[in-house]
C-alpha positions in Angstrom: -17.1 -13.0 23.9 -17.8 -15.4 20.9 -16.9 -14.3 17.5 -19.5 -13.9 14.5 -17.2 -16.3 12.6 -17.2 -19.0 15.2 -20.9 -19.0 15.9 -21.8 -19.2 12.1 -19.4 -22.3 11.4 -17.3 -20.4 9.0 -13.9 -21.5 7.7 -11.1 -20.1 10.0 -7.6 -19.9 9.2 -5.7 -23.2 8.2 -2.4 -22.7 9.8 -2.2 -20.1 12.4 1.2 -20.5 14.2 1.6 -19.2 17.8 5.0 -17.6 18.5 4.6 -16.1 22.0 1.4 -14.6 24.0 3.4 -12.8 26.4 1.7 -9.4 26.6 2.3 -6.2 28.8 0.1 -5.5 31.5 -3.1 -3.4 29.9 -3.6 0.1 30.3 -6.3 2.2 30.2 -3.9 5.4 29.3 -2.3 4.7 26.0 -0.3 7.4 24.2 -2.1 6.6 20.9 -5.7 7.0 20.0 -7.2 6.5 16.7 -8.2 9.8 14.5 -11.3 10.9 14.8 -13.8 10.2 12.0 -14.9 13.3 10.2 -18.3 14.6 11.4 -20.0 14.2 7.9 -18.9 10.7 8.1 -16.9 10.8 4.9 -13.6 8.7 5.0 -10.5 11.2 4.3 -7.2 9.8 3.4 -4.6 11.7 5.2 -2.1 13.7 3.6 0.9 13.6 5.6 2.7 10.2 5.7 1.0 7.5 7.3 -1.4 9.7 9.3 -4.4 7.2 9.1 -3.3 4.0 10.7 -3.2 2.4 7.5 -1.2 0.8 4.8 -0.7 3.4 1.8 1.5 4.3 -0.7 3.2 7.2 0.7 1.8 10.4 -0.4 5.4 11.8 0.3 4.9 15.5 -0.9 1.7 15.6 0.9 0.0 17.7 -2.0 -3.2 17.3 -4.2 -2.6 15.4 -6.9 -3.5 16.6 -10.2 -6.8 14.7 -11.7 -5.5 13.8 -15.0 -2.4 13.0 -13.9 -3.7 10.4 -10.8 -5.9 9.0 -13.8 -3.1 8.1 -16.2 -1.3 6.9 -13.5 -3.8 4.5 -12.0 -4.1 3.4 -15.5 -0.1 3.0 -15.9 -0.4 1.2 -12.4 -2.8 -1.5 -13.6 -2.7 -1.5 -17.6 0.2 -4.2 -17.5 -2.1 -6.7 -14.9 -5.0 -6.8 -17.3 -6.5 -10.4 -18.3 -8.1 -10.3 -20.9 -11.0 -11.0 -23.2 -12.0 -13.9 -21.0 -14.9 -15.3 -22.4 -18.0 -14.7 -19.7 -18.7 -18.5 -19.9 -15.5 -18.6 -18.2 -16.0 -15.5 -15.9 -19.4 -17.1 -14.5 -17.1 -19.7 -12.9 -16.2 -17.6 -10.3 -19.4 -18.0 -8.4 -21.7 -21.8 -8.0 -24.0 -22.9 -10.8 -27.2 -22.3 -9.7 -29.2 -25.2 -11.6 -32.8 -24.6 -10.2 -33.8 -21.1 -11.7 -37.1 -20.2 -11.5 -37.0 -17.3 -14.2 -35.9 -16.6 -17.4 -34.0 -13.5 -19.4 -36.8 -11.0 -20.6 -36.4 -10.7 -24.1 -38.8 -7.8 -24.1 -37.4 -5.8 -21.2 -33.7 -6.3 -23.1 -35.1 -5.0 -26.5 -36.7 -2.1 -25.0 -33.5 -1.3 -22.8 -31.5 -1.1 -26.3 -34.0 1.0 -27.3 -34.2 3.1 -24.6 -30.3 3.5 -24.7 -30.2 4.5 -28.7 -32.2 7.4 -27.7 -30.3 8.5 -24.9 -28.4 11.9 -26.2 -26.0 11.9 -22.9 -24.6 9.7 -20.4 -27.0 10.9 -17.9 -30.5 9.4 -19.7 -28.9 5.9 -19.7 -29.4 5.7 -15.8 -33.0 5.4 -14.8 -33.1 2.6 -17.7 -30.1 0.7 -16.5 -31.1 0.3 -12.8 -34.7 -0.6 -13.8 -33.4 -3.5 -16.1 -31.0 -4.7 -13.8 -33.3 -4.5 -10.6 -36.1 -6.2 -12.8 -33.5 -9.2 -14.0 -31.9 -9.6 -10.7 -33.7 -11.7 -7.8 -34.5 -10.4 -4.3 -31.0 -9.6 -2.2 -29.5 -6.6 -4.2 -30.3 -2.9 -4.7 -29.0 -1.4 -8.0 -29.4 2.6 -7.6 -28.1 5.2 -9.8 -25.9 7.4 -7.4 -23.8 9.9 -10.2 -25.1 12.6 -8.8 -23.9 12.4 -4.9 -20.1 10.9 -3.8 -20.5 8.0 -1.6 -17.3 8.9 0.1 -14.0 10.9 -0.3 -10.6 8.6 -1.2 -7.4 10.2 -1.7 -8.6 13.5 -2.2 -11.2 12.3 -4.7 -14.8 12.5 -5.1 -15.8 8.8 -5.4 -19.0 9.1 -7.3 -19.9 6.0 -9.4 -22.8 5.7 -12.0 -24.3 2.7 -10.4 -24.0 1.0 -7.0 -25.4 -2.7 -5.9 -26.1 -2.7 -2.4 -27.0 -5.8 -0.5 -30.5 -5.6 1.4 -29.0 -6.2 4.5 -28.8 -3.7 7.6 -25.8 -2.4 6.8 -26.1 -1.8 2.9 -22.9 -3.1 2.0 -21.7 -2.1 -1.4 -21.2 -5.3 -3.5 -20.4 -3.6 -7.0 -19.5 -0.7 -8.8 -20.7 0.1 -12.1 -19.5 2.6 -14.5 -21.4 4.1 -17.5 -19.9 6.0 -20.8 -21.7 6.9 -23.3 -19.5 6.8 -26.0 -17.3 3.8 -27.0 -14.4 5.6 -27.9 -14.1 5.8 -23.7 -13.7 1.9 -23.9 -10.5 0.6 -22.6 -10.4 -2.8 -23.8 -10.2 -3.8 -27.6 -10.9 -7.4 -28.0 -9.2 -8.1 -31.3 -6.3 -5.9 -30.1 -2.7 -7.2 -29.6 -2.7 -6.7 -25.6 -6.5 -6.0 -25.0 -5.6 -2.6 -23.4 -6.0 0.3 -25.6 -3.9 3.4 -25.2 -6.2 6.5 -26.4 -6.0 9.7 -23.5 -9.8 9.2 -22.9 -9.3 5.2 -22.9 -6.8 5.8 -20.4 -8.6 8.2 -18.1 -11.4 5.5 -18.3 -9.3 2.6 -17.0 -7.7 4.7 -14.4 -11.4 5.8 -13.2 -12.8 2.2 -12.8 -9.2 1.2 -11.4 -9.6 4.0 -8.8 -13.1 3.3 -7.9 -12.0 -0.5 -7.4 -9.2 0.5 -5.4 -11.9 2.5 -3.1 -14.1 -0.4 -2.6 -11.3 -2.7 -1.1 -9.6 -0.3 0.8 -12.9 1.1 2.7 -14.2 -2.4 3.5 -12.4 -5.6 4.3 -12.5 -7.6 1.2 -10.8 -10.3 -0.7 -12.0 -9.3 -4.1 -14.2 -6.8 -6.1 -16.5 -6.8 -8.5 -17.9 -4.1 -11.4 -18.9 -3.2 -14.6 -18.3 -1.0 -17.4 -21.4 -0.2 -19.5 -21.9 1.4 -23.1 -25.1 1.9 -25.3 -24.8 -1.3 -26.7 -22.9 -4.0 -24.3 -21.1 -4.1 -21.2 -18.0 -5.6 -19.7 -17.6 -7.8 -16.4 -14.6 -7.1 -14.3 -13.2 -8.7 -11.1 -10.5 -7.1 -9.0 -8.0 -8.8 -6.7 -4.2 -8.0 -5.2 -2.8 -9.6 -8.3 -4.6 -7.5 -11.1 -8.1 -7.5 -12.6 -10.0 -9.9 -15.2 -12.4 -8.2 -18.1 -14.7 -9.9 -20.2 -15.5 -9.9 -23.8 -18.6 -7.6 -24.9 -21.7 -8.6 -23.2 -25.0 -7.7 -24.9 -28.2 -7.0 -22.8 -30.0 -9.4 -24.1 -27.4 -12.3 -24.1 -28.8 -14.9 -21.8 -25.2 -14.8 -20.0 -26.1 -11.6 -18.8 -29.2 -12.8 -16.3 -27.1 -15.9 -15.8 -24.1 -13.8 -14.3 -27.0 -11.7 -12.5 -28.5 -14.6 -11.0 -25.4 -16.3 -9.8 -24.3 -13.1 -8.3 -27.5 -12.0 -6.3 -27.5 -15.8 -4.9 -24.2 -16.2 -4.0 -22.4 -15.7 -0.6 -21.4 -12.3 0.7 -18.0 -14.5 1.1 -18.3 -15.2 -2.6 -18.8 -11.6 -3.6 -15.8 -10.3 -1.9 -16.5 -9.6 1.6 -14.0 -11.2 4.4 -16.0 -13.7 6.2 -13.5 -13.0 9.2 -14.3 -9.7 10.0 -17.5 -9.2 11.4 -19.0 -6.8 13.9 -18.1 -7.2 17.4 -20.3 -8.3 19.8 -19.6 -8.6 23.4 -20.7 -11.5 26.2 -20.7 -9.1 28.8 -20.7 -5.0 29.3 -18.0 -5.2 31.7 -16.4 -7.0 28.6 -17.4 -4.1 26.4 -16.3 -1.4 28.7 -12.8 -2.9 29.3 -12.2 -3.0 25.3 -13.3 0.5 24.8 -11.4 1.9 27.4 -8.4 0.0 26.1 -8.8 1.3 22.7 -10.1 4.4 23.8 -12.6 4.6 21.3 -15.9 5.6 23.4 -19.0 4.5 21.2 -17.4 4.0 18.0 -18.0 1.3 16.2 -15.7 -1.9 16.6 -14.7 -4.9 14.5 -13.7 -8.1 15.5 -10.9 -10.1 13.5 -10.3 -13.6 13.4 -6.8 -15.3 13.1 -7.3 -19.0 13.7 -9.1 -19.1 17.3 -8.1 -15.8 18.2 -10.5 -12.9 18.4 -9.0 -9.5 18.1 -11.3 -6.1 18.7 -10.6 -3.2 16.2 -12.0 0.1 15.6 -13.6 0.4 12.4 -12.6 3.7 11.3 -9.2 2.3 11.1 -9.8 -0.2 8.5 -8.6 2.4 5.1 -6.7 0.1 3.2 -3.9 0.8 0.6 -3.9 3.4 -2.5 -2.5 1.0 -4.9 -5.0 -1.2 -6.9 -2.6 -4.3 -6.5 -0.2 -5.6 -4.3 -0.1 -6.2 -0.4 -2.6 -3.7 0.8 -1.6 -4.1 4.0 -3.3 -2.7 7.1 -1.7 -2.5 10.5 -4.6 -2.1 13.5 -4.3 -0.9 17.1 -6.0 -4.6 18.4 -7.3 -5.3 21.2 -6.6 -9.7 22.0 -9.6 -11.0 23.8 -7.4 -14.2 24.8 -4.7 -12.3 26.5 -6.4 -8.9 27.2 -3.4 -7.1 25.7 -2.8 -4.4 22.9 -1.3 -5.6 19.7 -0.5 -4.5 16.1 -2.8 -6.6 14.2 -1.3 -6.9 10.7 -3.7 -7.6 7.5 -1.9 -8.2 4.5 -1.5 -10.2 0.7 1.8 -12.0 1.1 3.6 -12.7 -1.8 3.7 -16.5 -2.8 7.2 -17.3 -3.7 9.8 -19.9 -3.1 12.4 -17.4 -1.5 9.7 -15.6 0.5 8.4 -17.2 3.9 5.4 -16.4 5.6 6.5 -13.4 8.2 5.7 -15.5 11.4 8.6 -17.6 9.9 10.9 -14.7 9.5 10.4 -13.7 12.8 11.1 -17.0 14.9 14.4 -17.1 12.8 15.3 -13.3 13.8 14.6 -14.0 17.3 16.0 -17.7 17.4 18.9 -15.6 16.5 18.6 -12.8 18.7 18.4 -10.3 16.8 17.8 -7.2 18.6 15.4 -4.1 18.0 12.5 -6.1 16.4 9.0 -6.7 17.7 7.9 -9.8 19.4 5.7 -11.9 17.0 2.8 -13.6 18.5 0.7 -15.2 16.0 0.9 -15.4 12.1 -1.1 -17.5 9.9 -2.6 -17.7 6.3 -6.4 -16.9 6.1 -8.9 -19.1 4.7 -7.9 -22.2 2.8 -5.5 -21.9 0.3 -7.8 -23.3 -2.7 -11.0 -21.5 -1.2 -10.7 -19.1 -4.4 -11.4 -16.3 -1.9 -8.3 -15.9 0.1 -5.6 -16.5 -2.8 -5.5 -14.2 -5.7 -6.9 -15.8 -8.8 -5.8 -13.4 -11.5 -3.0 -14.9 -12.6 -5.2 -18.4 -12.9 -7.2 -17.2 -15.6 -4.6 -16.3 -18.1 -5.1 -19.7 -19.3 -8.7 -18.8 -20.0 -7.3 -15.8 -22.7 -7.0 -17.0 -26.3 -4.3 -14.8 -27.1 -0.9 -14.6 -25.4 -0.5 -12.0 -23.3 3.0 -10.4 -22.2 2.1 -9.8 -19.1 3.7 -10.8 -15.5 1.6 -11.5 -12.7 2.3 -12.8 -8.9 0.1 -14.6 -7.0 -1.1 -13.2 -3.2 -1.9 -15.1 0.0 -4.0 -13.6 2.4 -2.1 -13.3 5.4 -1.9 -11.8 9.2 0.7 -11.5 11.9 0.2 -10.5 15.2 3.0 -8.0 16.5 4.1 -6.7 20.2 2.3 -3.4 20.0 4.6 -0.4 19.2 3.1 3.0 19.5 5.1 5.6 18.0 6.4 5.6 14.2 9.5 7.2 13.0 8.0 10.9 12.8 6.8 10.9 16.6 10.0 11.8 17.6 10.5 15.0 19.8 13.9 16.2 18.8 16.8 15.1 16.6 19.0 13.2 18.7 16.2 11.1 19.7 15.2 10.6 16.2 18.9 9.6 15.7 18.9 7.1 18.3 15.5 5.2 17.1 17.0 5.1 13.6 20.6 3.6 15.0 18.5 1.1 16.7 16.7 0.3 13.4 20.3 -0.1 11.6 21.5 -2.4 14.3 18.1 -4.8 13.8 19.1 -4.7 10.2 22.5 -5.4 10.1 22.3 -8.4 12.9 19.7 -9.7 10.9 21.9 -9.8 7.9 24.9 -11.4 8.9 23.7 -13.3 12.0 20.1 -14.8 10.6 21.1 -14.1 6.8 17.7 -12.4 6.6 17.8 -9.5 4.1 14.9 -6.6 4.9 14.6 -4.9 1.6 12.3 -2.3 2.5 13.6 0.3 4.6 11.1 2.9 4.6 10.1 5.7 7.3 7.2 3.6 8.1 8.8 0.2 8.9 10.8 1.9 11.6 8.9 2.7 15.1 9.8 3.2 18.9 8.5 2.8 22.2 9.5 5.4 25.1 10.5 3.5 28.4 9.2 4.8 31.6 13.0 6.3 32.1 11.4 8.6 28.8 14.7 6.6 26.5 13.5 5.8 23.6 13.7 2.2 21.8 13.9 2.2 17.9 12.5 -1.2 16.1 12.8 -2.4 12.3 9.1 -3.6 11.3 7.6 -5.1 8.4 9.7 -8.4 7.3 7.3 -10.1 4.9 9.4 -8.9 1.5 12.7 -10.0 3.5 14.6 -12.6 1.7 16.1 -15.5 3.6 19.8 -15.3 1.8 20.2 -19.2 2.3 16.9 -19.7 -0.1 18.1 -16.9 -2.7 21.6 -17.8 -2.7 20.2 -21.3 -4.7 18.3 -19.2 -7.4 19.6 -17.2 -10.2 18.9 -13.5 -10.2 16.2 -14.0 -13.0 14.2 -16.6 -10.4 14.2 -13.9 -7.9 11.1 -12.2 -7.0 11.3 -8.5 -8.4 13.0 -5.9 -6.7 11.1 -4.7 -3.9 10.9 -1.7 -1.6 9.4 1.8 -0.9 10.1 3.7 -4.3 11.2 6.8 -2.7 14.2 5.1 -0.8 15.1 2.5 -3.1 18.9 2.0 -3.6 19.7 4.2 -6.7 21.6 1.1 -8.9 18.6 -0.8 -8.4 16.1 2.1 -10.3 18.7 4.0 -12.6 17.9 3.6 -16.4 21.0 1.7 -17.6 20.0 -1.0 -15.0 16.7 -1.0 -14.5 16.1 -3.9 -17.2 18.7 -6.1 -15.8 18.0 -8.7 -13.1 19.6 -7.6 -10.3 19.1 -9.0 -6.7 19.1 -6.1 -3.7 21.8 -6.8 -1.1 22.6 -5.7 2.2 24.4 -2.7 0.8 21.3 -1.5 -1.0 19.4 -1.3 2.0 22.2 0.7 3.7 21.5 3.2 1.3 17.9 3.3 1.5 19.1 4.1 5.1 20.5 7.3 4.1 17.3 8.3 1.5 14.9 7.8 4.8 17.1 10.0 7.1 17.3 13.0 4.4 13.6 12.8 3.6 12.9 13.1 7.3 15.4 15.9 7.6 13.8 17.8 5.3 10.2 17.2 6.3 10.2 17.3 9.9 13.7 19.1 11.0 14.7 22.7 10.9 16.3 24.0 7.6 16.2 27.2 5.2 14.4 25.7 2.1 10.8 27.6 2.0 7.7 25.3 1.1 7.7 25.5 -2.5 10.8 25.1 -2.6 10.8 22.0 -0.3 8.0 20.4 -2.2 9.8 20.5 -5.5 13.1 19.1 -3.8 11.0 16.6 -2.4 9.5 15.5 -5.5 12.9 15.4 -7.8 14.5 13.5 -4.9 12.3 11.1 -4.0 8.8 10.7 -5.8 9.7 11.5 -9.6 9.3 8.4 -11.7 9.9 8.0 -15.3 8.6 5.0 -17.6 11.2 3.2 -20.3 8.3 3.7 -23.1 9.3 0.2 -24.5 9.6 -1.8 -21.6 6.9 0.2 -19.3 9.8 -0.4 -16.7 10.3 2.7 -14.0 13.0 4.5 -13.5 14.5 7.5 -11.5 15.4 10.9 -12.8 19.5 12.4 -12.2 18.3 14.2 -8.9 18.9 11.2 -6.5 22.3 10.2 -7.6 23.6 13.9 -8.3 22.4 15.0 -4.8 24.0 11.7 -3.0 27.1 12.5 -5.4 27.3 16.3 -5.0 25.6 16.8 -1.7 23.8 20.0 -3.5 20.6 19.3 -2.0 22.0 19.1 1.4 24.0 22.5 1.0 20.9 24.2 -0.3 18.7 22.9 2.8 21.2 24.1 5.2 20.1 22.1 7.9 20.0 23.7 11.1 21.1 21.5 13.3 24.3 20.3 13.8 23.6 16.5 14.7 21.4 16.2 11.3 24.0 18.2 9.3 26.7 15.3 10.7 24.8 12.2 9.9 24.3 13.2 6.5 27.8 14.5 5.7 29.4 11.4 6.8 26.8 9.0 5.7 26.8 10.6 2.2 30.8 10.8 1.8 30.9 7.0 2.5 27.9 6.1 0.0 28.9 8.0 -2.9 31.5 6.0 -3.6 29.1 3.1 -5.0 28.8 6.0 -8.0 31.8 7.7 -9.2 34.3 6.4 -11.2 37.4 8.6 -10.8 38.9 7.4 -14.3 36.1 9.1 -15.8 35.8 12.1 -13.6 39.6 12.6 -13.7 40.2 11.1 -17.0 44.1 10.6 -18.0 45.5 14.1 -17.7 48.6 14.1 -15.8 48.0 17.4 -14.2 44.6 15.4 -12.4 46.5 12.5 -11.6 47.2 12.9 -8.1 43.3 13.9 -7.5 42.4 10.9 -9.3 44.2 8.8 -7.7 43.3 10.2 -4.1 39.6 9.2 -5.3 40.5 6.0 -6.3 42.1 5.5 -2.7 38.8 7.3 -1.1 36.7 4.4 -3.1 38.2 1.4 -2.1 37.7 2.3 1.7 34.5 3.4 1.3 33.6 0.2 -0.3 35.4 -1.8 2.1 33.5 0.2 5.1 30.1 -0.5 3.8 31.3 -4.3 4.1 31.4 -4.3 7.7 27.4 -5.0 8.8 28.1 -2.3 11.7 29.4 0.3 9.8 25.7 2.6 10.0 25.5 2.1 13.9 29.0 2.5 14.7 28.8 5.7 12.9 26.0 7.0 14.2 27.4 5.9 17.8 29.9 7.9 17.0 28.1 10.7 16.2 26.1 10.9 19.2 28.9 10.2 21.5 31.0 13.1 19.9 30.6 16.5 22.3 31.9 18.5 19.6 28.4 17.9 17.8 25.7 20.5 18.7 22.6 18.4 19.2 20.7 20.8 21.3 20.3 23.8 18.7 16.9 24.1 16.6 16.4 20.4 17.7 12.7 20.3 18.1 10.7 18.2 15.3 9.1 20.8 12.5 6.3 20.0 10.8 7.0 22.0 7.2 4.1 22.8 5.5 4.1 22.0 2.0 3.4 23.6 -1.3 2.0 22.6 -4.6 3.8 21.6 -7.3 4.1 23.1 -10.8 1.8 22.2 -13.8 3.8 20.6 -15.9 4.7 17.7 -13.0 2.9 15.1 -12.9 3.3 12.4 -10.4 2.8 8.5 -10.2 1.1 6.3 -7.8 3.7 5.0 -5.3 4.0 1.8 -3.8 2.9 1.2 -0.5 4.8 0.7 2.7 3.5 -0.6 6.0 1.8 2.2 7.8 1.9 2.7 11.6 -0.1 3.9 14.9 1.0 7.5 15.7 0.8 9.6 18.2 -2.2 12.3 19.1 0.5 14.8 18.7 1.7 14.3 15.3 -1.7 14.0 14.3 -2.4 17.4 16.0 0.6 18.7 14.3 -0.7 17.6 10.8 -3.8 19.1 11.4 -2.5 22.4 12.4 -0.3 23.0 9.4 -3.0 22.3 7.0 -2.2 19.0 5.6 -4.4 17.0 7.2 -6.4 16.3 4.1 -6.0 16.9 0.5 -8.2 19.1 -1.5 -11.2 17.2 -2.9 -11.5 16.8 -7.0 -14.3 14.8 -8.5 -13.4 11.9 -10.4 -15.4 12.7 -13.6 -18.7 10.7 -14.0 
């Protein structure tokens, strides 16, 4: 088979690094198959954690999110990453110049458009005139259509209905841009004269949330390096360019401005890659029917559409239905894909992501090299890693930060640069949630903790993102399970970090639901804190508690479980002055008191013992015996006992083997009842009270799930959130 990217001479990744090409024999019968595409063809995201073979911001409560809360949450997510107002002349530099124009803007057509828009009595009256105008202005190659009445897809439970969609005139009718129309200028989330540029009214915030949702969807349902959109009002419009770093927004652009024609001409004549399509992802084509049959049997995909993804000179075949990406508008946008490697005829895990460019963060394949050199156990084999595209091609490196120089006023925002990156890993068929019983779950958990501790002490690499999605396992022929800790791309090389101050470190990272309390509590959130190994150990506890609540037997009913999951893991508040997020009091209070564990009354003895013994050591990080017991002589004995316990607990945590040793002792303890109520339970979750709003959460790496767990999710009724329409 020859990939499209090879046959048409497109640029290959510049620095692919082969680590190991040894693969297990191909089997035509694998325990994992991709989820079927819905019969109606509409892409729907899963409601239980990581059920779509994709990297998402984990929807840990698995319930429909209130629409207004979602829009305001998206506004909060993107508002600190908006670069503007940028002059349109500067914005058009994203495209090659087109010197030989054979047409000029039609002044009469522009004046007629403005006249018709001024006569419009509502937003719906504007669509037809705008579509006609853009199609008349634009050379062949693009097709502007009014699509406000019918959703183009469903994303995160919401109908996606942009008012105008720009399609490429190709066989796939690829979406090239989404335009949103607003009748009232009060809906404009941007103010060219305002300090900071972004307005804060409720209606403007919803508009920014709405267009952010569309851009997020656009980049998630396709393989894209960036996306373009426009926001249109009766007398002007704005152009926007989105990438994983943020969004660049122009100043107001009138319809009769020659710069609008210049933009449309450049946009329509630009290559698909310049418009944002990832040219390293193409439709899979095969040299022979036998090869195609072999690939399809291995992927167990029937006759579904397949894609070819290139990494250097290597080609991988993936199921197209796996392509849904992150629900976050910014960040790494990690996709983990079950892939067939043509070079070795074996299955691999292909991770497509955007890595943070930082002097303290190495490309992930270099981290794996170091880990394997130090013989760190329970991590997957890395076969190959590479940055994609050329470093300065303007496509595979985010451009938003570079545009700060084009803004006349100083913006008080912090932006990061991301680089498109892929790594090929050993194929692991099961995610942590696919355990059969509580003992198996704990063994997988123990193995991951062994890898984590060894990496920190022997290889001096700190993982920094302990989460349910980053622990996977495989099942050996004898039925025994082996756990693995994956997703090392945000890990910290402690040798590099030791030479830099806290202020120079990349922002604290991890999955919000499982971050150590000290990193996200109000008193500490403004300080430049560096995550340490014990913070990761605490994250293991939060993951285990979440997993026990979500998938093991206990006494909480659906509504109470949903509320407790939100309070302890999802709840997010923001400092009104700085915008920094922090947790409420529940996570800290429950760690110190154990009230949540007691309320749940876990039905399996092993689960009870693990949570009890982990908590009794970890909460020593957050108690102050002098404050708790004061100077009262009556409580002096209690205070001294608490002080001794605190010292002992903190000393225990200094041992990198504390957690795996603890788990081994519990697993080997014959008095612990692992059998009663050992089976996995997929609890049905309820709906949060109306007074609770939920913010978008940063993603964690997703994985490939067993068919059994997906069937359980569908059977429980949690497979897809209820659909709500984002308003036009």
